[in-house]
C-alpha positions, 0 to 999 in steps of 0.5 A, a space after each residue: 619734142 624737146 621743151 625747154 622750160 623757165 620759172 621765176 617764182 616757187 609758184 611758177 616751180 611748182 606748176 613747171 613741175 607738174 607740166 613736166 609730168 603731164 607733158 612726159 607722158 603718155 601719147 606725144 611724149 617731149 623730153 622737158 627740162 625746167 630751170 628757176 632763173 637765176 639772177 641775170 640768168 636768163 640771156 643766158 638761159 634764153 639762148 642756149 635754149 633757143 639753139 638747142 630747144 623744139 619749144 621754150 616755155 616761160 612761166 611768168 610774163 609775156 613781156 619777160 619772155 618778148 624781151 628774153 626772145 627779142 634778139 634771136 626772132 629770125 624767121 618762121 622756118 626756123 624759130 622755135 616755138 615760144 609759150 608763155 603761161 602765167 605763175 598761176 596756170 590760167 593762160 597758156 599763150 602761143 607767141 612765136 612759130 605757132 603753125 610751122 613751130 607747133 606752138 598753138 598746139 604745145 599751148 593747147 597741150 600745155 592748157 590741157 595739162 594744166 587746166 588753163 585757157 589757150 589763148 591762140 589768135 592767129 586768124 586762120 585758127 579763131 575763124 577756123 580755116 585751113 591752116 596751110 603750115 600748121 597741116 604742113 608740120 602735122 604731116 612732116 612736110 616742109 614749105 619750100 616757099 613760106 612767104 606764100 602762107 600769107 597770100 595763102 591764109 589772106 584769100 581763105 580769110 576772104 572767103 575764097 576756096 583754094 585749088 590743091 594738087 598732090 601728087 600722093 593720095 590724102 585719106 579723110 575729107 577735104 577741107 570745105 575750103 579747098 578742092 583738087 585741081 591738076 591745073 591752076 592750083 594755089 598749093 602743090 604737094 609734091 617732091 619734085 622741083 618743077 610746078 607752079 611758082 605761084 603756088 605753095 609748095 609743100 614737099 614731104 621728106 620722103 627722099 634717101 639718098 644712096 653714095 658711092 665713092 672713092 677714098 678722100 673725096 673731096 667735099 665741093 665733088 660731093 656737093 656738084 654730084 649731089 646738084 646734078 642728081 637733083 637737077 637729073 632726076 626733078 627732085 626738090 632739094 628739100 626732099 632729100 632727108 638722109 644719106 646712106 652708104 656701105 658701111 666702110 664709108 662710115 669715117 669718110 671725112 668729106 661724106 661725113 662734112 656732107 651730111 652734116 651740112 645738109 642735116 642728112 643722117 648717115 646710114 651705112 650697111 654691109 657687103 651682106 646687107 646691101 647684096 641681100 637687098 631684092 631687085 635690079 640694079 646697075 652692077 659692076 663687077 669692079 666694084 664687087 671685087 672693091 667692096 664686096 656688093 656689086 652697086 653701093 648707091 642704089 642698094 643704100 639708097 632703096 634699103 634706107 628708104 625701104 621704097 623704090 628707086 627713081 633715079 639710078 646711078 648717076 657716076 662722075 668723078 670717083 662718086 656714084 649717087 642714086 635716089 629711092 624714095 617710100 610713099 608718104 602717109 597723109 591726111 586731112 585729119 585735123 587740118 582745120 582747127 575751131 
C-alpha cells in the first residue's frame, strides 16, 4: 500500500514522522511519503496523490480534507482511501472508501500507531455486522456490481440472515448472519459470468490469460479474441488479472497496449520454460518450427497461473488464447468487526 500524507504544522509533521516510522515496518508495511503543505499547494498535492496513491492521510482538520478531495471523488470502486488525523494525534477518522478502499482498517492502524481513538462510523462496523465490501477487499475479491452493497448491508442491518453461494471452500467460521445456499442466494463468490443477477457478485481475480499471436497483430483483433474466449468459457471479465506469452512477444506493440488497457501484468517465458510445463496441450508442429515450442497460449497460461487449464486454445485471425485458473485461498476470519 502506498500512503501519501500531508501535514500543515510543526506538530503535524512530527506526528507524521512517527506514523511513517510505525507504518513502514513490520507486518503489512506500507510505502509512506510525507509532505508539508506549502502556501497554495494543497490542490496540486491532492490531485497528484489522488492519482497515484492507495491512501491519502491529512494531518489536520476534516474540513480541509473534504474541500481538497471534493473535486476528485468519483465512485467507491475507484476512489482511494482517505483518512484524517488531528495534529495532536487524538482521533483517526476514515473519510472516504472505508471498506473497498480500506480507509476503516487504515484508520485503526494509524490510531494504534499514535495511541489515538479511531472514529469509524459505517453502520455495519459499529453494529458488529458482516461488511461484504470490506471482506471482499481483504480476500482480494472484486465487487462486480457495487450498487448491490447497500442492498446487502441494509438487509443485514434489518436483522435478516443472508444466503451465500461460493464455488470455493472458505475456511473458518461463517458469520452468524450468513448461511450457505446453492439457490436463492444473496451473495455469489465466483469467477464465472453466469449466476443470479439479483445477487451481490464477488469475483476472485484468479484467471490467467495465455496469448499467442502473429507479428504486428491489431489491437482490435486482440479485443475481439478476448471477448470471444470469455464468452466461450463463461469466465467473468473481472476474474482475469494477468496475461502471459512467449518472450518473443514481450515487445509486440498491440499486445503490450492490450495488457496496459486492461491493467494486466504481462509475463513472458522462453520456449524452453514453456516446453518444460507438464501436461497435455494442443500442440502444433508449425508453431514449434516458428517459436521452438508446440503451444504458447496454453502453456503460458498454466505456467503463469501455477494452476490448471480451464479453457483450451481458441484460435482465429492470427491469435490464440487460453485460460488457466488457480483456486483462491479464502477465509472468514475478520469478516465481522465489533
